[in-house]
N, C-alpha and C positions, 0 to 999 in steps of 0.2 A: 528672310525666307525660312532662316534658322528656327526662329519665334513662331512661323506660322506650322509647322511641321513639329514643333514640341506642343504648342496647345491641342493642333489635333488629338496627337499620342496621350497626352494627358486625357482628353475625353474617352478616347478609347480602353485607357489602362482603368479608367476609372467605374464606365461598365462590363467590363471584362473584372473586377476586383474582388468579388467576391469569391470566385474559385480557387485566388490566392490571397485571404484574409490573412493579413497581417495579425499573430499573436499578441506581438507590445511593441510599443516605438522604441527602436532602439536609440540608443546613449550616447555613442562613442560614433564617428566619422572617421570614412576613408574616401579620401577626397582623391578622386580621379582626373586627368587632363585626358579628354577624347578629342580627338582630333580628327578630322575627316576635310573636304573638299566638299564642301557644301553649296561653293558657287563657281564660276567658270566651266570649263569643257570638262573635268574631269568628275563634276554633281551627276549631270546626267548619262557617262559611262560608268556608272558602279558607286561611285561614292555615297550618296544619298541615300541608294540603298541598304547600305551598310549601315550607315551612321545610323536609319532606322532599324534593323535589328538588333544594334548593340543596345540603343536609347531603349528597346522595348524590358531588353532583356535585366537593365539596372531598374526598369519600372517593375517587373515582374520580382524581382529579388527583394527589390524594399516595400512593396505589395506583402510579402510574406514577413516581413519584421528585420530585412537585413541576415546580415553572415555572422553567427556567435558575438553578438550586442553591439556590433557596427551597422550603421545606415552606410549607403552607397551616396556618396555626396557626390555627382559630375558636375566638371566645369567645361563647359562646350565650347570648342573653336573651329574657325573655318581657318581654312589650309587657301583656301580659294585659288587651287589648281595651280600654283605657286610655289617650289624650292624652299625660295629663299622665306617666304611668309610661312610656311611652315615648321623650319629652323625658328624663325624669332620668335612664334605663335608656343613652341613646344619649350622656351626658354623664359617667355612669359609667364605659362604656368607654372615651372619650377622655381623661377627666382620671383615673381612676383605674387602670385595666386596660393603658392606652398602647397603643390598636390604631393601627395603622398606617392603615387604611380601614374606612368603616361601610357596610353591605351589606344588603339584603333589604326587609321594611317590607309588611304588605300593607294597611294601612290610607291612603287618601287625605290624613285627618285626621290620621292623627299625620308622614306623608310632608312635607305644607305647612311645618308649624314644624320638622322636623327640618330637613332639605333649607336653610333660613336658619342655621342657627344654627350648623351643620356649616361650611357654607363662608363665616361671616364669623370663625370659628376656621380658617380655610383647611385643613380636612380632607376629604379627599375621600371623596364619596359616589355608591355605584352602588345604584342600584332595581332593584329585579327587580319589583315587581308593583304596586305603588299607581300608579291613571292620572287621574287630577285633572290636566285641564291645568295650575291653577292654581299645581301646586308650581313649574314652569318659567316657565308666560307670565308677560314683562315681568317677571322677578325679576332677571335679568342676574347671573345665579349662573356663578360661575367652574369651582367645582370637583364642581357636581350634575352625575351624567349619568344619563340612564333609554334603556335599548335597549327597552322595551318599551311597545307600545301606550299613547296621552293621550287622555281622556274626550270631547274634541270628536270623536273618528274612531270610537267607540262610538255617537255619537248621529246621526253622520252615514250609519253602515252601516248601521241597523233601516231608517233613511227611503229607503236607496236601495233595499234590497231589496223593503218596499212599492211603493214606484214601479213595479220590476219586475214584480211580480206580484197585485198588487191587481186589477185588470181579468181578466190570463190567470187565475187562480184561483178568486176571488171574484165576476169581472162587475160589479165597482166600478171606475169612472172615477178615479185617485187625486185629481182634483180634488171630488169625493161623498166620500171615504174621509171617516169622521171619528176622529178619532187623538184618546187621552188620554194625556199623561206626565203622571205619578204616581213618586214619589223622596225618598228621605231626605235631609234638609237638609244636612247637612255639605258640603265639597269635592266626594267624590267624587260622591254624587246630582246634586249642583246642576250640576257640569260634564259631567254625560250627558246631562240635564236639557235644559238648555242649548244641546246637541248637537242634540236634537232636534229642539227647537222651530225652532230656526233652519233645519235642513234640509228638516224636514217642510211648514214654509211657504215656501219655495225653489221646492219642488216641487208647491204648490200644493193641501195636502191642509189640510183643516178642522181645526185642534187646539182641542177644543169643550171642553177640563178641562185645564188645568196646574196642579199643586200639591203643595206638599213637606208633609213632618212629619218629625218629630222620632224618628229610629232606637229609641230608647225608649220612644217611644208608648204603653201600655198598653192604647189602644182606638183601634179605626181605623174603625168602623162609621161617623159622620160622614161617612169619605171613601168610606167604597162607597156610603154612602146619595147622594151628589153626584154617581158618579158611573153611579148608575141614572138619575136624571131628565137627565144626559148623553147615554147611550144611544152610547159609544164604539163603533166597528165594531172598532176594535183598541185596548187599553192597552200602552202602554209604559211599562216599572217598574224603577227603580234602585233595589236596597235591599239588608240583609242580610238571614241568613238568620232572626234572631227574628221582624222587623218582615216581610219575607215571607211566612212560615208565619201570621202574627197577621192580616196582610189576604186570604190565602187561606180560614181559615178563614169570617172572619166576610165574605167575599164569598159563601161557599158558604151563609150558613146563610142569606143575607137575600136569596138567588136573585141575583146578581148575573150577567148574560149577557153576553158577544160573542162574535165571529167569530176572535179573535188573540191570543195573550200575548207579547209579547216583553221577559226579561229580558237586562237585562246586565252580566254578570261577576256576582261576589261572589256571594252568596246563591244564584242562578241559575245558579252554575258546579258547585254541587254537590249534583247532581242525586239521586245516594243517598238525600242527607240529606233534601231533601224528598219523596223516596218511602217512606222510616222514615214520614212523616205522611200521605200522601197518595193514596201508592198510584199505582194508575192514572188519577188527576184529573190527576196531573201529563206523562200521553201528550201531545205535543203541542205543548209548548211550547217555544217559541224563545228562543234565548240566544244575546248577543253576545260575544265574549272571544278573544281570542286563541287558535290552536289546540290542541287536546291533541295532541301531535305524531305521536302513533301512530294515530291518524286521516287523517295525510298517505299517498299514493302515493309511498315511499322515491323512485322512479326522477323524482321530479319535484325532486330533494334533490340536493347534491352528494354525491358518491359515501364512501359511511363512515358518513354522520348517521342513515341505518337504524338500522342497526346498534347505534349510539351509543343509538338510544331503544329500541331493542327492550331494554336493557342498563338502562335508566332503570326501564324497566317492571317488568324482573324483580328488581331491588333494591326498587321501591316493592310490589310485589305480595307478596315477600317479609316486608313488615313488615305490612302492611294486610290480606291475604289475595288471594284472587281478583276482587276488586271492578272494575270501570273505574277506570280511572288519572284524574283528573279534570285539567280544562286547567289547576291552579294549579298540580301539581305541575311541566309544561312551562315554566309562567313562570318559576317557581324554581329550575328545574337550567338551562332553557338559556340565559338571561342573566348566570348566573354561570360557564358554561362558556366564552359569548363573552369573559366582562371575564378569565379564565383563561389562555385558550386564545390570544388574540386581544391582549388589552389590555395584558396584564401580562408577557407576553416583549419585548414592543417598548418600555416602559417601561424595562424590566429594560438589554436589550442597545442599544437607540440613544439611549437620555436616561439615561442613566446609575443607576437606582435602583428605588429604591417609594417614595418621599416623594411628597407629594401635586400635586406640579407635576408631575415624570415623567408620573404616570398622567393627568393632567390633556394633556398635550400627545400620549401615545401615544391617548390616549381619540378627539380631535380628528382623527386622523392613522385609525382605523379606518376601513374598506370593503368589508365584506361584501357582494354581490352577490345579489338576489333568490334562493331556494332555497339559501342558504349557511349556515343554520342549522335547528336540528330544527324548527322552526315555519313554517320555509317565507319568513319573510321577511328580505329583508339589513339593514346597520345601515349607518348613515353621521347623523352630529349636527349638527344645525345650529349652527353657529360662532359664535363671540360677535357679540354685536351684533345677530344676528338677535331676533326675538321669544319663539322655542322654546326659547334657548340652551342645547347639552345634551338636548333632546331626539331622537331616532332618528327620522329623515326619512323613512324605510323602511320602519318599524313596520306591521301592517297587521291589524283585526281579522276574524272569520268570524263568518258567522249559522248556528249549529247550532240542530239540533234532534231532541228526545228522541222515542223512540218506542217504549216496551217496558222501560223501563230504558237502552237502545240509547241513541249519540249519532252523528246524522250531520250531513255539512256540507252545508248548504242553499245556501250563497250564503259568494264569489263562484261564479255557472256553470258556471265553466269547472274549477272544482274543488272541486264538492258530489259528493257521493254518495247524495243521495237525491232525489227529488223532492219537494219540500217540500209537504206537507199543507198547506192552509187555504182555508175556513174550519176550521174543530172538527168532526170527523164528525156525522151525527146519535146523539146517545145520549149525548155527551160532557156531565159534569155543567155544565159552563160554556157551553154552544151555545144561541144564540139560536135 
């Protein structure tokens, strides 16, 4: 699978190379270990899409001649949707392949141990996708950096969205709104659920059920039964594609009804995959995620970023066909682009090279304003000593809504591209 995708991307890159012609071949190399789940359940849940975005960025950088005399040499590894494989592959890349740094990683359950192991070895780790706040919170890591959003922000976003729209759209004051929080019980789901619970309670909402489950659970019917008894107005769900599919199937079989469903990335970020199974039943679902870059108005971004997004979309669709480009592709591409165009040049020119210390210093000096990346947010990392040292303090997610297979921005209000629809319209299979 990895080889097939790589060959298709090479063809796509060759077709588009004229726009990014290399002035000269770089003589030195930055060897980057790039880890994603290319097989197993996480692949279709967003990891393959993120890998494609990451690879497109590397290809484009190399087509332009590399960075300050360095060509990027990626060494790709498949974590196989297993934490133990992700750890062993990271160790292989560092110890046998002798990569200069690590990049990528979809699952937070992989990121948490990998970040600590890499940091203990004083190896630089740049995280493109994994979101659990627990990766960095109170860990005091020195060489781990994440421009991506974190799970506390996911949890806060969905509750803030409900607070603004509950009474306006559903006629329910926030203090009377009944919310259920369900989640896979790994670092990712647990982190988002904690953010949901804290934020919704602070806003006065009624949390009528909060329950985790294993992402590999073969049966979620007891959870569905508990939800039927609790009768929530809104379900806040954090999970991967297989468990989301199981939950929705058993919910429909048992006649579970509610007014709105808000997912939080991962499986909910891959609407095409969910529509393959549930079709129009997924209409009007919400998803909290960093925005898919093509949904933003280029006029709100730094000049030239709109063209960059278009190039990413063109190359992705050359591989995957004319389907809508998922948010995870923007995540994989954007974070890689930030590193190669902002951090790496400064490390080489100002701090003398590509070793972990030079990359760490250059990362701490990153200062990209709002609108300075294709996903709209800026980048500035919390410094050593901060609770979230290494986390981008300027990152932010959005709330999107799916309608007939299309994705629209529903929140924050100033950048929304649709008037959000809630509750579910009459006739929807989950409508109360």
